[in-house]
PLY file of the C-alpha trace (Angstrom):
ply
format ascii 1.0
element vertex 105
property float x
property float y
property float z
element edge 104
property int vertex1
property int vertex2
end_header
-0.55 -36.85 8.22
1.42 -33.68 7.59
5.09 -34.16 6.99
7.37 -31.73 8.80
9.47 -30.73 5.76
6.26 -29.75 3.92
5.06 -27.78 6.93
8.39 -26.00 7.28
8.49 -25.17 3.55
4.94 -23.76 3.68
5.80 -21.64 6.72
8.93 -20.33 5.02
6.95 -19.46 1.87
4.40 -17.52 3.92
7.19 -15.72 5.79
8.96 -14.70 2.57
5.71 -13.53 0.94
4.78 -11.46 3.99
8.24 -9.90 4.13
8.07 -9.01 0.45
4.73 -7.21 0.87
5.94 -5.35 3.96
9.23 -4.29 2.36
9.61 -0.53 1.91
10.23 1.18 -1.40
13.85 1.72 -2.34
15.56 4.65 -0.61
16.33 6.55 -3.80
12.68 6.40 -4.91
11.28 7.81 -1.66
14.20 10.09 -0.77
12.15 13.23 -1.39
9.82 12.31 1.46
12.64 12.37 3.96
11.64 8.85 4.93
11.02 5.57 3.20
7.54 5.10 1.77
6.00 1.95 3.21
2.57 0.43 2.85
1.74 1.48 6.40
2.91 5.06 5.95
0.97 5.37 2.68
-2.20 4.07 4.33
-1.68 6.50 7.23
-1.29 9.41 4.78
-4.55 8.43 3.08
-6.31 8.06 6.44
-5.13 11.53 7.47
-6.35 13.03 4.19
-9.75 11.33 4.55
-10.04 12.56 8.14
-9.10 16.12 7.13
-11.82 16.11 4.46
-14.41 14.74 6.95
-14.88 11.47 5.05
-15.97 9.31 7.98
-17.80 6.66 5.95
-14.67 5.42 4.14
-11.22 4.27 5.21
-8.01 2.98 3.62
-8.06 -0.70 2.74
-5.47 -2.88 1.04
-2.28 -1.32 -0.29
0.34 -2.49 -2.79
3.43 -1.14 -4.53
3.46 -0.53 -8.27
6.48 -0.82 -10.57
7.48 2.83 -9.98
7.62 2.52 -6.19
4.29 4.31 -5.72
1.64 2.82 -3.45
-1.91 2.09 -4.63
-4.35 2.20 -1.71
-7.94 0.95 -1.88
-10.62 3.14 -0.30
-13.26 0.95 1.33
-16.65 1.74 2.85
-17.91 0.66 6.27
-18.80 -2.76 4.87
-15.27 -3.30 3.58
-16.23 -2.97 -0.08
-13.79 -1.12 -2.33
-15.27 2.14 -3.59
-12.18 3.73 -5.19
-8.39 3.70 -5.34
-5.78 6.38 -4.72
-2.12 6.51 -5.61
0.48 7.78 -3.12
3.48 8.96 -5.12
6.87 7.90 -3.78
8.56 11.14 -4.81
6.70 13.81 -2.88
3.90 11.95 -1.14
1.17 13.39 -3.35
-2.12 11.54 -3.20
-4.02 11.33 -6.49
-7.04 9.44 -7.74
-5.74 6.23 -9.31
-8.42 6.34 -12.04
-7.18 9.70 -13.38
-3.49 8.86 -13.15
-2.32 7.88 -16.61
0.19 5.09 -16.99
3.43 6.20 -18.58
4.69 3.93 -21.28
0 1
1 2
2 3
3 4
4 5
5 6
6 7
7 8
8 9
9 10
10 11
11 12
12 13
13 14
14 15
15 16
16 17
17 18
18 19
19 20
20 21
21 22
22 23
23 24
24 25
25 26
26 27
27 28
28 29
29 30
30 31
31 32
32 33
33 34
34 35
35 36
36 37
37 38
38 39
39 40
40 41
41 42
42 43
43 44
44 45
45 46
46 47
47 48
48 49
49 50
50 51
51 52
52 53
53 54
54 55
55 56
56 57
57 58
58 59
59 60
60 61
61 62
62 63
63 64
64 65
65 66
66 67
67 68
68 69
69 70
70 71
71 72
72 73
73 74
74 75
75 76
76 77
77 78
78 79
79 80
80 81
81 82
82 83
83 84
84 85
85 86
86 87
87 88
88 89
89 90
90 91
91 92
92 93
93 94
94 95
95 96
96 97
97 98
98 99
99 100
100 101
101 102
102 103
103 104
């Protein structure tokens, strides 16, 4: 038997986690774009770039923010398998290959 407080706590935890992943980057990080960089907007930018370069066999997959406010987007094939990663920079919206982007430290 499921207890209601446990069910409510689990639902709240899922809600908070989902809200954290959907939260946009901070305004000062993405100010150069003229809009806030979100996971959805980064995936749309990658989809537009793939479409412009006639890459019909791949599409954007999962996306996540890094510590600098940039968005790392997986490129997946028609089977949903990750084939590469790109990085959408928060300050300017440049899209670069994540493998060639060196980590500053």
